[in-house]
C-alpha positions in Angstrom: 35.2 -2.3 1.7 35.3 -4.2 -1.6 35.2 -7.6 0.2 32.2 -6.5 2.3 30.3 -5.3 -0.9 30.9 -8.6 -2.6 29.8 -10.5 0.5 26.7 -8.4 0.8 25.7 -8.7 -2.9 26.4 -12.5 -2.9 24.6 -13.0 0.3 21.4 -11.6 -0.9 21.5 -13.7 -4.1 22.1 -11.1 -6.7 23.3 -12.1 -10.1 26.0 -10.3 -12.1 23.5 -8.4 -14.2 21.6 -7.2 -11.1 24.9 -6.0 -9.6 25.7 -4.0 -12.8 22.2 -2.6 -12.9 22.4 -1.6 -9.3 25.8 0.1 -9.6 24.7 1.9 -12.8 21.6 3.1 -11.0 23.6 4.3 -7.9 26.0 6.4 -10.1 23.2 7.9 -12.1 21.0 8.6 -9.1 23.9 10.2 -7.1 24.9 12.4 -10.0 21.4 13.9 -10.2 22.0 16.1 -7.2 24.9 17.8 -8.9 23.2 18.3 -12.2 20.1 19.6 -10.5 22.2 22.1 -8.4 23.6 23.4 -11.7 20.2 23.7 -13.4 18.3 25.5 -10.6 20.9 28.3 -10.7 19.6 29.3 -14.1 15.9 28.4 -14.2 12.7 28.0 -12.1 13.0 24.6 -10.4 9.4 23.4 -10.7 8.8 24.6 -14.2 12.1 23.0 -15.3 11.3 19.8 -13.6 7.8 19.7 -15.1 9.3 20.1 -18.6 11.9 17.4 -17.9 9.2 14.9 -16.9 7.1 15.8 -20.0 10.0 15.1 -22.3 11.2 12.0 -20.5 7.6 10.7 -20.2 6.9 11.2 -23.9 10.1 9.5 -24.9 9.4 6.5 -22.7 5.8 6.2 -23.9 6.8 6.4 -27.6 9.5 3.7 -27.1 7.1 1.6 -25.1 4.5 1.7 -27.9 7.2 0.8 -30.4 8.0 -2.2 -28.3 4.4 -3.3 -28.3 3.6 -2.1 -24.8 0.2 -0.6 -24.1 -1.4 1.7 -21.5 -4.1 -0.8 -20.8 -3.1 -1.3 -17.2 -4.9 -2.9 -14.3 -6.5 -0.8 -11.6 -3.6 -1.6 -9.3 -1.0 -0.6 -11.9 -2.8 2.7 -12.5 -2.8 3.3 -8.8 1.0 2.7 -8.7 1.5 5.1 -11.7 -0.4 7.9 -9.9 1.1 7.3 -6.5 4.6 7.0 -7.8 4.3 9.9 -10.1 3.1 12.2 -7.3 5.4 11.0 -4.5 8.7 10.5 -6.3 8.5 12.9 -9.2 6.3 15.7 -7.9 7.0 15.7 -4.1 10.5 14.2 -3.7 12.2 15.7 -6.7 10.2 18.9 -6.5 11.2 19.5 -2.9 14.8 18.7 -3.7 15.0 21.0 -6.7 13.5 23.8 -4.6 15.9 23.1 -1.7 19.0 23.1 -3.9 18.5 26.8 -4.5 19.7 27.2 -0.9 21.7 24.1 0.1 24.6 22.2 -1.4 24.1 19.2 -3.6 26.2 17.1 -1.3 23.9 17.8 1.7 20.8 16.9 -0.4 22.5 13.7 -1.5 23.3 12.7 2.1 19.7 13.3 3.3 18.3 11.4 0.3 20.7 8.5 1.0 18.8 7.7 4.2 16.1 6.0 2.0 17.0 2.4 3.1 16.7 3.5 6.7 13.3 5.1 6.2 12.1 2.2 4.2 13.1 -0.3 6.9 11.4 1.9 9.6 8.3 2.3 7.5 8.1 -1.4 6.8 8.3 -2.1 10.6 5.6 0.6 11.5 3.1 0.1 8.7 3.7 -3.4 7.3 4.5 -5.2 10.5 8.0 -6.3 9.4 10.0 -7.6 12.3 13.4 -5.9 13.0 16.4 -7.9 14.0 19.0 -6.5 16.4 21.3 -5.9 13.4 18.6 -3.8 11.7 17.9 -1.8 14.8 21.6 -1.2 15.3 21.9 -0.1 11.6 19.0 2.3 12.0 20.5 3.9 15.0 23.9 4.1 13.4 22.6 5.6 10.2 20.6 8.3 12.0 23.6 9.2 14.1 25.7 9.6 10.9 23.0 12.0 9.6 23.1 13.9 12.8 26.9 14.2 12.6 26.7 15.8 9.2 23.6 17.8 9.9 25.0 19.4 13.0 28.1 20.5 11.2 26.2 21.9 8.2 23.5 23.6 10.2 26.1 25.2 12.5 27.9 26.3 9.3 24.8 28.1 8.1 22.9 25.5 6.0 19.4 26.7 5.3 16.9 25.1 7.6 14.0 25.4 5.1 16.1 23.6 2.4 16.9 20.8 4.8 13.3 20.5 5.8 12.2 20.2 2.1 14.8 17.4 1.6 13.4 15.5 4.6 9.9 15.8 3.2 11.2 14.5 -0.1 12.7 11.4 1.6 9.4 10.6 3.3 7.7 10.9 -0.1 10.3 8.7 -1.7 9.9 6.1 1.0 6.2 5.8 0.1 7.1 5.5 -3.6 9.7 2.7 -2.9 7.1 0.7 -1.0 4.5 1.2 -3.7 6.7 0.3 -6.6 6.9 -3.3 -5.6 3.5 -3.7 -7.2 5.0 -3.5 -10.7 6.9 -6.8 -10.4 6.6 -9.1 -13.4 4.7 -6.5 -15.4 5.1 -6.6 -19.2 4.5 -2.9 -19.5 7.4 -1.5 -17.3 8.6 1.1 -19.8 5.0 2.3 -20.4 4.5 2.6 -16.6 7.8 4.5 -16.3 6.6 7.0 -18.9 3.1 7.4 -17.6 4.3 8.1 -14.0 6.6 10.8 -15.4 3.7 12.4 -17.2 1.7 12.3 -13.9 4.6 14.1 -12.2 4.7 16.7 -15.0 1.0 17.3 -14.7 1.2 17.9 -11.0 4.4 20.1 -11.1 3.1 22.5 -13.8 0.2 24.0 -11.8 2.5 24.0 -8.7 5.0 26.1 -10.6 2.3 28.5 -11.8 1.1 28.9 -8.2 4.4 28.9 -6.2 7.2 30.5 -8.3 8.0 33.3 -10.7 9.1 31.9 -14.0 12.7 32.7 -15.1 15.3 31.1 -17.3 18.8 32.0 -18.4 19.8 30.1 -21.5 23.4 29.2 -20.8 25.3 26.2 -22.0 25.5 25.0 -18.3 21.7 25.0 -18.1 21.3 23.2 -21.4 23.9 20.5 -20.5 22.5 20.0 -17.0 18.9 19.8 -18.2 19.7 17.4 -21.0 21.7 15.2 -18.7 19.2 15.1 -15.8 16.3 14.4 -18.3 17.9 11.5 -20.1 20.2 9.9 -17.5 18.9 10.2 -13.9 15.4 11.0 -15.2 14.7 8.3 -17.8 17.6 5.8 -17.7 17.9 5.5 -13.9 14.2 5.3 -13.3 13.8 2.5 -15.9 16.8 0.6 -14.3 15.3 1.0 -10.9 11.9 -0.4 -11.9 13.6 -3.3 -13.7 16.0 -3.9 -10.7 13.1 -4.0 -8.2 11.3 -6.4 -10.5 14.4 -8.6 -10.7 15.5 -8.8 -7.1 12.8 -7.2 -5.0 12.6 -3.8 -3.2 14.6 -4.8 -0.2 17.5 -6.1 -2.1 17.4 -3.3 -4.6 17.5 -0.7 -1.8 20.9 -2.1 -0.7 22.5 -0.1 -3.6 21.4 3.1 -2.0 24.1 2.7 0.6 26.5 3.8 -2.2 24.7 7.2 -2.6 26.2 9.0 0.4 29.7 8.6 -0.8 28.9 8.9 -4.5 26.7 12.0 -4.0 29.2 13.8 -1.9 32.2 12.8 -4.1 30.5 13.9 -7.4 29.5 17.2 -5.9 33.0 17.8 -4.6 34.6 16.9 -7.9 32.3 18.9 -10.2 31.1 21.7 -8.0 34.1 21.9 -5.7 31.8 21.7 -2.7 33.6 21.3 0.6 34.0 17.9 2.2 35.2 18.1 5.8 36.5 15.3 8.0 33.2 15.3 9.9 31.3 14.9 6.6 33.5 11.9 5.7 33.0 10.4 9.2 29.2 10.9 8.9 29.0 9.4 5.4 31.0 6.3 6.6 28.7 5.8 9.6 25.6 6.2 7.4 27.0 3.6 4.9 27.7 1.2 7.7 24.2 1.7 9.1 22.6 1.0 5.8 24.6 -2.1 5.2 23.6 -3.3 8.7 20.0 -2.6 7.9 20.1 -4.5 4.7 21.9 -7.5 6.2 19.6 -7.5 9.2 16.4 -7.4 7.0 17.9 -10.2 4.8 18.4 -12.5 7.7 
């Protein structure tokens, strides 16, 4: 596996800093499912997520201003801020936070890890990107891996509504990933990160008031999980993702998502003691292989 990873990263022309950024992002992103699973056990998911984005967004904007960045963006950049804030922060994360009241963090991580597959498929359907035989094979293999895991989990009693919410979230994240390419070479990356978080907060707050009954249990688990998810997956991982896409492009950056099935399941199993069956392991390996094939096929 290590040799294949090195070949993949070298083959797509990534420098050492890009590799470190990508690995850091993958670990942070994968851990978010576990911290979210802990947090939603003690507080209303949408209200908590809205507060998280308010804090993260304000921190990012303040730091950006201190670095000399401004909110004077182009019309295209403002469009990206709004679309990304709504699709990734409000819809994708909102749907996942609600879903993890009923399904395990590992299952949510596996569904979210299909992002490179959905991005490749959406690029083919909507952007006219040609698919090689390797890419088509990877898409089929990845979806089969998902079906292997999903069939086991659904037969074991996984909540269908929670699964559906995660699928909706992946579709929204696919849109966000295709849109974020427009921020390449921008000098206001941190400001854009902060503003799109504030957009997410603004959308999630009325959604919380309309859709959920507010509750919170102030436990150390909630405080620790909320602080971690706000600063690490929320702020740090998002900033790294924007910078990584700007450095190597959306297609190459998406290759790091093939680490998420394994990392997401492993972290949930380690911290939350969630079960990991042989079928789960097989499905994760098939998904990872499919995503690698998709990335290598799109590169060629």
